[in-house]
C-alpha positions in Angstrom: 0.0 0.0 0.0 1.0 3.6 -0.5 2.4 5.2 2.7 -0.3 7.8 2.8 -3.2 5.3 2.3 -4.6 2.4 4.5 -5.9 0.2 1.8 -3.7 -2.8 0.8 -3.4 -3.9 -2.8 -2.5 -7.6 -3.6 0.6 -8.0 -5.7 0.5 -11.9 -6.3 -1.4 -14.9 -5.1 0.8 -17.7 -6.5 4.3 -16.9 -5.3 6.1 -20.1 -4.2 9.5 -18.6 -3.8 10.9 -16.5 -1.0 11.2 -13.4 -3.2 8.9 -11.4 -5.6 9.2 -8.5 -7.9 6.6 -5.8 -7.6 5.7 -4.0 -10.8 3.7 -0.8 -11.6 5.1 1.4 -8.8 5.3 5.1 -9.1 8.8 6.7 -8.9 9.3 8.9 -5.9 6.3 7.5 -3.9 6.7 5.7 -0.5 5.2 2.2 -0.1 4.7 -0.4 2.7 4.7 -4.1 1.9 3.4 -7.3 3.8 3.7 -11.0 3.2 1.6 -14.0 4.4 2.2 -17.8 4.0 -0.6 -20.0 2.8 -1.1 -23.9 2.9 -4.0 -26.2 2.3 -5.6 -25.3 5.5 -5.5 -21.5 4.9 -3.5 -18.2 5.0 -1.3 -17.4 8.0 -0.7 -13.9 9.5 1.0 -11.1 7.5 4.5 -9.8 8.2 4.8 -6.1 7.4 7.9 -3.9 6.5 8.9 -1.8 9.4 9.4 1.4 7.5 8.3 2.9 4.3 10.3 2.3 1.1 10.7 5.2 -1.4 10.8 4.0 -5.0 13.8 5.3 -7.0 16.6 4.1 -9.3 20.0 3.2 -7.9 22.3 6.3 -7.4 25.6 6.5 -9.4 27.9 9.4 -10.5 26.3 11.5 -13.3 27.1 11.2 -17.0 29.5 13.6 -18.7 28.1 17.2 -19.4 27.1 17.9 -23.0 27.7 20.6 -25.6 30.7 22.4 -24.0 31.1 25.5 -26.1 33.3 28.6 -26.2 31.1 31.6 -26.3 33.6 34.4 -26.1 37.4 34.8 -26.3 39.4 37.8 -25.4 43.1 38.3 -24.9 42.8 37.5 -21.2 39.6 35.6 -20.8 37.5 32.7 -22.1 33.8 32.3 -21.6 32.3 28.8 -21.8 28.8 27.3 -21.6 27.5 23.7 -21.4 24.4 21.6 -21.0 23.6 19.2 -18.1 24.4 15.5 -18.5 21.7 13.4 -20.0 21.6 11.3 -16.7 22.4 12.8 -13.3 23.1 9.4 -11.8 19.9 9.3 -9.9 20.7 12.3 -7.8 20.6 16.0 -8.3 23.8 17.7 -9.6 25.5 19.4 -6.8 28.2 21.3 -8.7 30.3 21.5 -11.9 34.1 21.3 -12.1 35.7 23.1 -15.0 39.3 22.2 -15.9 41.9 23.6 -18.3 45.1 22.4 -19.8 47.8 24.6 -21.4 48.8 23.2 -24.7 52.2 21.5 -24.3 51.4 20.4 -20.7 50.1 17.0 -19.7 47.8 17.7 -16.8 44.4 19.4 -16.4 44.1 21.9 -13.6 40.9 22.9 -11.9 39.7 26.3 -12.8 36.8 26.7 -10.4 37.7 26.8 -6.8 34.2 27.4 -5.4 31.1 25.3 -5.7 29.6 26.2 -9.0 26.1 25.3 -10.3 25.9 27.7 -13.2 26.5 26.2 -16.6 28.4 29.3 -17.8 31.8 30.4 -16.6 34.4 33.0 -17.6 37.9 32.1 -17.1 39.9 35.3 -16.4 43.5 36.2 -15.8 44.8 34.3 -18.8 47.9 35.3 -20.7 47.5 36.7 -24.2 48.7 34.3 -26.9 48.5 31.2 -24.7 46.4 28.3 -26.0 44.2 26.2 -23.8 41.7 23.4 -24.0 38.8 22.9 -21.5 36.6 20.2 -20.1 33.8 20.1 -17.4 32.5 17.4 -15.0 29.3 17.1 -13.1 29.1 16.0 -9.4 26.3 14.6 -7.3 26.1 13.1 -3.8 27.9 10.0 -5.1 30.9 11.9 -6.5 32.4 13.4 -9.7 31.3 12.0 -13.0 33.3 11.6 -16.2 34.6 14.9 -17.9 33.0 16.2 -21.0 34.8 16.0 -24.3 37.5 18.7 -24.6 37.1 21.9 -26.5 39.3 22.7 -29.4 42.5 24.5 -28.6 41.6 28.1 -27.8 44.1 31.0 -28.2 43.6 34.0 -26.0 43.1 37.0 -28.3 40.4 39.6 -28.9 38.0 38.4 -31.6 36.3 40.9 -34.0 33.1 40.1 -35.8 30.5 42.6 -37.2 27.0 42.4 -35.6 24.4 40.1 -37.0 20.7 40.3 -36.4 18.0 37.7 -36.9 14.5 38.9 -36.0 11.5 36.8 -35.3 9.0 39.5 -36.3 7.9 41.0 -39.5 7.8 44.6 -40.7 4.3 45.1 -39.4 2.5 43.8 -36.4 -1.2 44.4 -35.4 -2.1 43.9 -31.8 -5.5 44.3 -30.0 -5.7 46.6 -27.1 -5.1 44.8 -23.8 -3.1 42.0 -25.4 0.6 41.5 -24.8 3.2 41.4 -27.6 6.9 40.8 -27.8 9.6 41.5 -30.3 12.3 38.9 -30.2 15.4 37.9 -32.1 18.9 36.7 -32.0 22.1 38.6 -32.5 25.9 38.1 -32.4 29.1 40.1 -32.8 32.5 40.4 -31.3 33.1 42.3 -29.2 29.6 41.8 -27.7 27.3 44.4 -29.3 25.2 46.9 -27.4 21.4 46.4 -27.9 19.2 49.5 -27.9 15.4 49.7 -28.4 13.7 52.8 -29.9 10.1 53.7 -30.5 9.5 56.6 -33.0 13.2 57.5 -32.5 12.9 57.7 -28.7 14.7 55.3 -26.4 12.3 52.7 -24.9 12.5 52.6 -21.1 11.3 49.8 -18.9 8.3 50.2 -16.6 5.6 48.0 -15.1 4.3 47.1 -18.6 7.4 47.3 -20.7 10.1 44.7 -20.2 13.4 44.4 -22.0 15.5 41.2 -21.8 18.8 40.9 -23.5 21.2 37.8 -23.3 24.5 37.5 -25.1 22.7 35.9 -28.0 19.0 36.9 -27.8 17.0 40.1 -27.4 13.4 40.7 -26.5 11.1 43.6 -26.0 7.8 42.7 -24.3 4.8 44.9 -23.6 2.0 43.8 -21.3 -1.6 45.0 -21.6 -0.9 47.1 -24.7 -2.7 50.4 -25.2 -3.2 52.6 -28.2 -0.3 54.7 -27.3 2.0 51.8 -27.9 1.4 52.2 -31.6 4.5 53.3 -33.4 7.6 52.3 -35.3 9.9 50.2 -33.2 13.6 49.9 -34.0 16.2 47.6 -32.4 19.9 48.6 -32.9 22.8 46.1 -32.4 26.1 47.9 -32.4 29.7 47.2 -31.6 33.0 48.7 -32.7 32.8 47.1 -36.1 29.4 48.4 -37.1 25.7 48.2 -36.4 22.5 46.5 -37.6 18.9 47.7 -37.3 15.6 46.0 -37.4 12.2 47.7 -37.7 8.6 46.8 -36.9 5.5 49.0 -37.3 3.3 48.1 -34.4 -0.3 49.1 -34.7 -2.3 48.6 -31.5 -5.9 48.5 -32.6 -9.1 49.0 -30.7 -12.6 50.0 -31.3 -12.9 53.7 -32.2 -13.5 56.4 -29.8 -17.1 58.0 -29.9 -17.9 60.3 -32.8 -17.2 64.0 -32.0 -20.2 66.1 -31.1 -22.3 67.9 -30.8 -24.8 66.4 -33.2 -25.8 69.1 -35.6 -29.4 69.2 -36.9 -28.7 70.5 -40.4 -32.3 70.2 -41.5 -35.4 69.7 -39.4 -38.9 69.0 -40.9 -42.1 67.6 -39.5 -41.4 64.1 -40.8 -37.6 63.8 -41.0 -34.3 65.4 -39.9 -30.8 65.6 -41.4 -28.1 65.3 -38.8 -24.3 65.5 -39.0 -21.4 65.0 -36.7 -17.6 64.8 -36.8 -15.5 61.6 -37.1 -13.9 60.1 -33.9 -10.7 61.6 -32.8 -9.3 58.1 -32.7 -10.3 55.6 -35.3 -8.8 52.7 -33.2 -6.0 52.2 -35.7 -8.4 50.9 -38.3 -10.5 52.8 -40.9 -14.1 53.5 -39.8 -16.2 51.0 -41.7 -19.6 52.5 -40.9 -21.7 54.5 -38.5 -24.7 53.1 -36.6 -27.5 55.7 -36.1 -30.5 55.2 -33.8 -33.4 57.4 -32.8 -35.5 57.6 -29.7 -38.8 59.4 -28.9 -38.1 61.2 -25.6 -41.4 59.9 -24.3 -40.2 56.3 -24.7 -37.2 54.3 -23.6 -36.8 52.4 -26.8 -34.0 53.2 -29.3 -35.0 52.4 -32.9 -32.4 51.7 -35.6 -32.2 54.2 -38.4 -29.2 52.8 -40.4 -26.0 51.0 -39.9 -24.7 51.2 -43.4 -23.7 54.8 -43.8 -20.0 55.8 -44.1 -20.7 59.5 -44.3 -20.8 61.8 -41.3 -24.4 62.9 -42.2 -27.6 61.0 -42.2 -31.3 61.5 -42.9 -33.5 60.4 -40.0 -36.9 59.5 -41.6 -40.4 58.5 -40.3 -40.8 61.0 -37.5 -44.0 62.1 -35.9 -44.7 65.8 -36.1 -44.4 67.6 -32.8 -42.6 64.8 -31.0 -39.1 65.4 -29.5 -36.4 63.0 -30.6 -32.8 62.1 -29.6 -30.2 60.7 -31.9 -27.6 58.2 -30.9 -24.5 57.6 -33.1 -21.9 54.8 -32.9 -18.7 54.5 -34.9 -17.6 51.0 -36.0 -14.4 49.6 -37.3 -13.1 46.1 -37.8 -12.4 45.7 -34.1 -15.6 46.9 -32.6 -18.2 49.5 -31.9 -17.5 52.8 -30.1 -19.3 54.3 -27.2 -22.3 56.4 -28.4 -22.6 60.1 -29.1 -26.1 61.2 -28.0 -27.7 64.4 -29.3 -29.8 67.0 -27.6 -33.5 66.7 -27.9 -35.0 68.2 -31.1 -38.7 68.6 -32.0 -39.9 67.3 -35.4 -41.3 70.3 -37.1 -40.7 72.3 -40.3 -37.8 74.6 -39.7 -37.1 75.5 -43.3 -39.5 76.0 -46.3 -39.4 77.2 -49.8 -38.9 80.9 -50.3 -41.8 83.3 -50.2 -43.2 84.8 -53.4 -41.3 88.0 -54.4 -43.2 91.3 -54.6 -44.6 92.4 -58.0 -41.6 92.9 -60.3 -40.9 96.2 -62.1 -40.1 96.4 -65.8 -37.5 98.8 -67.0 -35.5 99.6 -70.2 -38.0 98.2 -72.6 -36.9 97.8 -76.2 -38.5 96.3 -79.2 -37.0 92.9 -78.4 -36.0 93.0 -74.7 -36.9 94.2 -71.3 -35.2 94.3 -67.9 -37.2 92.6 -65.0 -36.3 93.9 -61.5 -37.5 92.5 -58.2 -36.8 92.5 -54.5 -35.4 89.5 -52.7 -38.1 87.7 -50.8 -37.8 85.8 -47.4 -35.6 82.8 -48.2 -37.6 80.3 -46.0 -34.6 79.7 -43.8 -32.3 78.3 -46.5 -30.3 80.5 -48.9 -31.9 81.3 -52.2 -30.0 79.5 -55.0 -31.8 80.6 -58.1 -34.6 82.8 -59.5 -37.0 81.7 -62.2 -38.3 84.4 -64.5 -41.3 83.7 -66.6 -43.1 85.6 -69.3 -46.4 85.4 -71.2 -48.3 87.4 -73.7 -51.1 89.2 -72.0 -53.9 87.3 -73.8 -52.1 83.9 -73.3 -52.5 81.6 -70.4 -49.3 79.7 -70.5 -46.2 81.0 -68.6 -42.8 80.3 -70.3 -39.4 80.4 -68.6 -37.2 83.0 -70.2 -33.9 81.1 -69.7 -32.8 77.7 -68.5 -29.6 79.2 -67.0 -29.5 80.0 -63.3 -30.2 83.6 -62.3 -28.3 84.4 -59.1 -27.4 86.4 -57.1 -28.7 89.4 -59.0 -32.3 90.5 -58.6 -32.7 91.7 -62.2 -32.6 90.0 -65.6 -32.7 91.2 -69.1 -35.2 89.1 -71.0 -34.3 88.7 -74.7 -36.1 87.5 -77.8 -39.4 89.5 -77.4 -41.6 90.1 -80.4 -41.9 93.7 -81.3 -45.3 95.1 -80.7 -46.5 92.3 -78.5 -47.8 92.9 -74.9 -46.1 90.9 -72.2 -46.4 90.2 -68.5 -43.6 88.8 -66.3 -43.4 87.0 -62.9 -40.6 85.8 -60.7 -40.2 82.7 -58.4 -37.4 82.1 -55.9 -35.8 78.7 -55.3 -33.7 77.2 -52.5 -32.6 73.7 -51.7 -36.1 72.9 -50.3 -37.8 73.7 -53.6 -39.3 76.5 -55.7 -41.6 79.0 -54.0 -44.8 80.6 -55.2 -44.5 83.1 -58.1 -44.8 86.8 -57.7 -47.9 88.7 -58.9 -47.6 89.4 -62.6 -45.9 92.7 -63.6 -47.8 95.5 -65.2 -48.2 94.7 -68.9 -45.7 96.3 -71.3 -45.4 96.5 -75.1 -42.1 95.4 -76.7 -41.1 98.5 -78.5 -38.2 100.9 -78.2 -38.7 103.7 -75.7 -39.2 107.2 -76.9 -37.0 110.0 -75.6 -36.2 113.5 -76.7 -33.7 113.6 -79.5 -30.1 114.7 -79.2 -29.2 118.2 -80.6 -28.8 118.6 -84.3 -25.2 118.2 -85.5 -22.9 120.9 -86.9 -25.4 123.8 -87.6 -23.8 126.5 -89.7 -24.7 129.5 -91.8 -24.2 128.5 -95.4 -25.4 131.6 -97.1 -26.7 135.1 -96.4 -28.2 138.1 -98.1 -28.9 141.6 -96.9 -32.1 140.4 -95.1 -31.8 136.6 -94.7 -29.4 133.9 -93.6 -29.5 130.3 -94.9 -28.8 127.7 -92.2 -27.9 124.0 -92.6 -27.2 121.2 -90.2 -27.2 117.5 -89.9 -29.8 115.3 -88.2 -29.3 114.4 -84.5 -27.1 111.4 -83.8 -30.0 109.9 -81.7 -33.6 110.4 -82.7 -34.9 109.1 -79.3 -36.4 106.1 -81.1 -39.0 108.4 -82.6 -39.3 110.0 -86.0 -37.9 113.6 -86.1 -41.0 115.7 -86.8 -39.0 118.8 -87.8 -36.8 121.5 -86.4 -37.3 124.8 -84.5 -35.0 127.7 -85.5 -34.3 130.6 -83.2 -32.3 133.8 -83.6 -31.0 136.5 -81.3 -29.5 139.9 -81.9 -26.1 140.1 -80.5 -26.5 142.0 -77.2 -30.1 141.0 -76.6 -31.2 138.4 -74.1 -34.4 137.3 -75.9 -34.4 134.5 -78.5 -37.0 134.8 -81.3 -38.5 132.0 -83.2 -37.9 131.9 -86.9 -40.6 129.3 -87.4 -43.6 128.6 -85.1 -44.0 124.8 -85.6 -41.4 122.1 -86.1 -43.3 120.5 -89.0 -42.8 123.8 -91.0 -39.1 122.8 -91.2 -38.9 119.1 -91.9 -35.6 119.4 -93.7 -32.1 120.0 -92.3 -32.0 123.5 -93.7 -33.9 126.7 -93.3 -33.8 130.3 -94.5 -34.3 132.9 -91.8 -35.9 136.0 -93.3 -36.9 139.5 -92.1 -33.4 140.3 -90.7 -32.0 143.8 -90.6 -29.0 144.5 -92.9 -25.8 145.2 -91.1 -26.8 143.7 -87.8 -25.2 140.6 -86.3 -27.3 137.6 -85.2 -26.8 134.4 -83.3 -28.7 131.3 -84.4 -29.6 128.0 -82.8 -31.6 124.9 -83.9 -33.6 122.3 -82.0 -34.8 118.9 -83.2 -38.4 117.9 -82.3 -39.9 114.4 -82.0 -43.0 113.0 -80.3 -41.3 113.2 -76.9 -40.4 116.9 -77.2 -37.7 119.3 -78.1 -34.0 118.6 -78.0 -31.4 120.8 -76.4 -30.4 123.6 -78.8 -27.4 123.4 -81.1 -25.8 126.8 -81.7 -24.2 128.1 -84.9 -20.6 128.5 -83.9 -20.1 132.2 -84.8 -22.5 135.1 -85.0 -23.5 136.1 -88.6 -23.5 139.6 -90.0 -26.4 140.0 -92.3 -25.2 141.3 -95.7 -25.0 140.2 -99.3 -21.8 138.2 -100.2 -20.4 136.6 -103.2 -18.0 133.7 -103.2 -16.7 131.6 -106.1 -17.5 127.9 -106.0 -15.1 125.6 -104.3 -15.0 121.8 -104.4 -13.6 119.6 -101.7 -13.4 116.1 -103.1 -14.2 113.1 -101.1 -11.9 110.1 -101.3 -14.1 108.4 -103.9 -13.3 111.1 -106.4 -9.6 111.5 -105.7 -8.5 109.0 -108.2 -9.7 106.5 -110.7 -12.5 104.5 -109.2 -13.0 100.8 -109.7 -16.4 99.3 -108.9 -17.3 95.7 -109.2 -20.4 95.0 -111.3 -23.5 94.8 -109.1 -22.0 97.0 -106.4 -23.0 100.6 -105.7 -21.0 103.5 -107.2 -20.8 106.6 -105.0 -19.2 109.9 -106.0 -19.4 112.8 -103.6 -17.8 116.2 -102.9 -18.2 119.1 -100.5 -19.4 122.2 -102.2 -18.9 125.8 -101.1 -19.8 129.1 -102.7 -22.1 132.0 -102.2 -24.7 132.0 -103.5 -24.8 128.2 -103.4 -23.6 127.0 -106.8 -25.7 125.1 -109.3 -24.6 121.5 -109.4 -24.4 119.5 -112.7 -23.3 115.9 -113.0 -22.3 114.5 -116.5 -20.9 111.4 -118.0 -18.8 111.8 -121.2 -20.3 115.3 -121.6 -23.8 113.8 -121.6 -26.5 113.5 -119.0 -25.9 110.8 -116.5 -28.0 107.6 -116.6 -31.5 108.0 -115.3 -30.8 105.2 -112.8 -28.3 107.4 -111.0 -29.5 109.0 -107.8 -28.2 112.6 -107.4 -28.5 114.3 -104.1 -27.6 117.9 -103.5 -27.5 119.4 -100.0 -26.5 122.8 -98.8 -23.0 121.5 -98.2 -22.3 119.1 -101.0 -23.6 116.7 -103.6 -23.5 112.9 -104.1 -24.1 110.7 -107.1 -25.0 107.1 -106.4 -25.7 104.3 -108.9 -26.8 100.9 -107.5 -26.3 97.6 -109.2 -23.7 98.9 -111.5 -23.2 97.3 -114.9 -20.2 97.6 -117.3 -22.0 100.4 -119.3 -22.0 102.6 -116.2 -18.2 103.0 -116.5 -16.7 106.1 -118.1 -15.6 109.7 -117.3 -17.8 111.4 -114.8 -17.6 115.2 -114.2 -19.0 117.4 -111.5 -19.5 121.1 -112.3 -20.5 123.7 -109.8 -21.4 127.2 -111.0 -22.6 130.5 -109.4 -22.3 134.1 -110.5 -18.8 134.3 -109.0 -17.5 131.5 -111.3 -17.5 127.7 -111.9 -15.4 124.7 -111.2 -15.3 121.3 -112.7 -13.7 118.0 -111.5 -13.6 114.7 -113.3 -13.1 111.1 -112.3 -12.7 108.0 -114.4 -15.0 105.1 -113.3 -14.2 101.6 -114.3 -16.9 99.0 -113.7 -15.3 95.6 -113.2 -17.3 92.9 -114.7 -17.2 89.7 -116.6 -15.9 90.1 -120.1 -18.1 90.4 -123.2 -18.4 87.6 -125.8 -15.5 86.8 -128.1 -15.8 88.1 -131.6 -15.6 86.6 -135.1 -15.7 82.9 -134.2 -14.7 80.9 -137.3 -14.3 77.2 -138.1 -11.7 76.1 -140.6 -9.7 73.0 -141.6 -12.7 70.7 -141.0 -11.7 67.0 -141.0 -13.5 63.8 -140.2 -12.1 63.9 -136.6 -11.1 67.6 -136.0 -11.5 71.2 -136.9 -9.7 74.4 -136.1 -11.5 77.3 -134.2 -10.3 80.9 -134.2 -11.8 84.0 -132.7 -11.0 87.6 -131.6 -10.8 89.0 -128.1 -14.0 90.6 -126.7 -14.6 94.2 -127.4 -15.0 94.6 -123.6 -12.6 92.8 -121.2 -14.7 93.8 -118.2 -12.0 96.1 -116.8 -9.7 93.2 -116.1 -7.3 91.1 -118.1 -8.7 88.1 -119.9 -7.3 85.1 -118.0 -8.5 82.3 -120.3 -11.1 81.1 -122.8 -13.6 78.3 -122.4 -14.4 76.3 -125.5 -17.4 73.9 -125.6 -19.1 71.8 -128.3 -22.3 69.8 -128.6 -23.8 67.3 -131.0 -26.7 69.0 -132.7 -28.8 65.9 -131.7 -27.9 66.6 -128.0 -28.9 69.4 -125.7 -25.8 69.2 -123.5 -22.6 71.2 -124.1 -19.3 69.5 -123.4 -16.2 71.5 -122.4 -13.2 70.7 -124.6 -10.9 73.4 -123.2 -11.2 75.6 -120.1 -7.7 77.0 -119.6 -6.6 78.2 -123.0 -5.1 81.6 -123.1 -4.8 81.6 -126.9 -7.5 82.8 -129.3 -7.6 79.5 -131.2 -8.1 75.9 -130.5 -7.9 72.6 -132.4 -11.1 70.6 -131.7 -10.1 66.9 -131.8 -11.7 63.6 -131.4 -14.8 64.4 -133.5 -17.0 61.6 -134.8 -17.0 61.4 -138.5 -20.3 62.4 -140.1 -21.6 64.0 -136.9 -22.7 67.7 -137.0 -21.4 69.9 -134.2 -21.9 73.4 -132.9 -19.1 75.2 -131.0 -19.1 78.1 -128.6 -16.5 80.2 -126.8 -16.6 82.4 -123.7 -13.9 84.6 -122.1 -13.1 84.6 -118.4 -11.4 87.2 -116.1 -11.1 87.4 -112.3 -14.8 88.4 -112.1 -16.2 85.5 -113.9 -17.2 84.0 -117.2 -18.7 86.2 -120.0 -21.4 85.2 -122.5 -20.7 82.6 -125.2 -20.5 83.2 -128.9 -21.7 80.3 -131.0 -21.0 79.1 -134.5 -23.7 80.3 -136.8 -24.4 76.9 -138.3 -23.5 73.3 -137.5 -20.2 71.9 -138.8 -20.2 68.4 -140.2 -17.1 66.4 -139.3 -16.0 65.2 -142.7 -12.9 65.5 -144.8 -12.8 68.4 -147.3 -14.8 67.8 -150.6 -13.7 68.4 -154.2 -15.6 68.4 -157.5 -16.0 65.0 -159.0 -14.2 64.1 -162.2 -15.9 64.3 -165.7 -18.2 61.5 -166.7 -16.7 59.1 -169.1 -17.7 57.8 -172.5 -20.6 60.2 -173.2 -22.4 59.0 -176.3 -25.8 59.1 -177.8 -28.0 56.0 -177.9 -30.8 57.2 -180.0 -31.6 60.3 -182.1 -35.0 61.7 -183.1 -36.0 64.9 -184.8 -36.6 66.8 -181.5 -34.7 64.7 -178.9 -31.5 62.8 -178.3 -31.0 59.8 -175.9 -27.7 60.1 -174.1 -25.7 57.6 -172.0 -22.3 57.8 -170.1 -20.2 56.1 -167.5 -19.3 57.2 -164.0 -16.3 59.5 -163.5 -13.0 58.1 -162.2 -13.2 60.2 -159.0 -16.2 61.3 -156.9 -14.3 64.2 -155.1 -14.6 62.7 -151.6 -18.4 62.4 -151.6 -21.2 60.4 -153.1 -22.2 61.8 -156.5 -25.7 63.2 -156.2 -26.5 63.8 -159.9 -25.3 64.7 -163.3 -25.9 68.1 -165.0 -26.9 67.8 -168.7 -26.2 70.8 -170.9 -26.5 71.2 -174.7 -25.2 73.7 -177.2 -26.2 74.5 -180.8 -23.5 74.0 -183.2 -21.7 77.4 -183.7 -23.1 78.9 -180.5 -20.8 80.1 -177.7 -22.9 79.3 -174.6 -24.1 76.0 -173.2 -27.7 75.7 -172.2 -28.6 73.8 -169.0 -31.2 71.1 -169.6 -31.6 69.4 -166.2 -29.8 67.4 -163.5 -30.4 63.7 -163.5 -29.4 61.1 -160.9 -28.9 58.2 -163.4 -26.3 57.5 -166.1 -28.7 58.3 -169.0 -30.9 61.1 -170.1 -33.3 62.0 -172.9 -32.8 65.6 -174.0 -36.0 67.0 -175.5 -37.2 70.2 -177.1 -34.5 70.3 -179.7 
């Protein structure tokens, strides 16, 4: 039985010897044993061991230690390590004995003098350059075991080796908050390197959570219960005199995010929904926010209802609210590692806070023209949201349908010029304002307006001057106002004033009595000096006056004519046919000269428009033709003399038709055309001639030459026997002139000659008044089929032959003899 139990367990029932082996005992436990003898009658009493027996193997000296290695060598020391023996002899190791032998000596000497249980020892006080070998033995209560195998001979000298670094971690490490993590590795180097740990370039210091463990060959940085602040870039540096090595690891300690940043902003509040927004968490937990969870709660209830859990934006529409109820909004942030604590909003009542803008006031219409008008309005209440656009509509007064005047946005201005109105139509306009909620009601319609140019007073007449005077009158002339005020000029009012007087007198009482831009003021006193001014009048009223520059002394005067030529009479004038010819000049002279225009000393064409004003004259011919060209003269004459100027006008046009078109050298496949240049070249050099032909049986002309500069052409590739017509036109830079055609068709045949004389003319029969003749064909037909034979007769002794008739056959009966 076990020493700590009372129950006995049988070992064997059939033992006949005086010894037995007990199997199945547990090493290290104490047992009691008892034995009883048995015969046929029965079992006798048990005999029990007097003391407990502890089960263990027999004790011997330990085996030799293993893996004796030299870890470091310097010039005066050697560091060695070893592993325990595989078998300790059945008793715990009490110490190790390290021995050394100087190479060249026979005996090993004990190095350790004190009891040593560590399996690492540094032998110091050695002599540089000496060579040793080492061995180690293990001891237990029995004694010292066998020594280990000797090391290789070791020479005392400093060893140099650059650091090496072998890390057990990767470049990146993700750790959950609260978890521990460690960064481990192995290193080497001689002399022994220094190990330094950095986080974000700052030396890591040990504390309750951070532990740093470094052995001669291993390194370790361990952090317990990690927090978010442990996130960073960790660096381990292994450095000795020969160099350094570095290892890096980006540690990201992740956690659920912190709560979204408040307050919750109610961007939009309506009776049935709200739009809320918030700011992202200050700490995303080291992982991107995947979504936000939004919930709502009626403040009269304790139940939070989900709104959405799928939004990634920091704004959300909260729908399905009951008007008038107060609500709270609760927002969570979520990442891959969990859900944050909530952000809870203040209470907010569901009611319409914003609405569409109010209707603007009635718009005002300004600056109306025949095709446009400017609509002006005042900004209405924006409904709580900024106005983003105005919508301007128009309709004709009698219509019912309103039409937007433009699809483009109208903002921020509160006026708009409406284009594309129809002149004379009556329009109304209205304006609506729009914000992000929607479009508000339209304004009341504007007052109706007609699309027509506004009428204003005209500007003053231009350049009034005294152009003539007598002993009791002054002739005034001026130019119309630059602006008629969009209304027809009715006429002009002329006023005069004696120099020295303050009163202006009217020369004419009504404007329509002076519709022209000239007027003769009469009833003046000879020898006095007067000032003059002119006003233009339209339906809107009188313009400001335009004054004659200098006062005028009333007296007769006589000045010879003077011509000041405009640029269009300064040199030879070239006008393209169809354009307008304008010749003009400024005329001076007192009295105003008589004006006469002539062409080649004859009256100008009736189509010419001649205008004579108090300051000059102008000749204008529209749609000019070539015949309008020639020498034009302008003669001005008054009692003081006369003056004439001339200008040559060349009307540039297409040339006239070529002359004297002839066809010669007709062959069966060609003919030769010649012609003379047109009498009229159109004022420009003939650039080329166009030659065309057509079969008389066809209506289409075919060009056979379009670039010939010569006045002749060989027409080739004719079809023998076909009749052709030809025509030629001349071209210059202004176009192609009319054609000249051949007078009659030309047949494509070789030249014809008279046939030869008939042969063997003889009589066949003779009567008293007639003779029957016969003959043979001639040897040659002259290039064409013989169409007949002319029979003539002559009385004997006469000089002339008398024609009888032409017959088609080779015989004839001549009668009437």
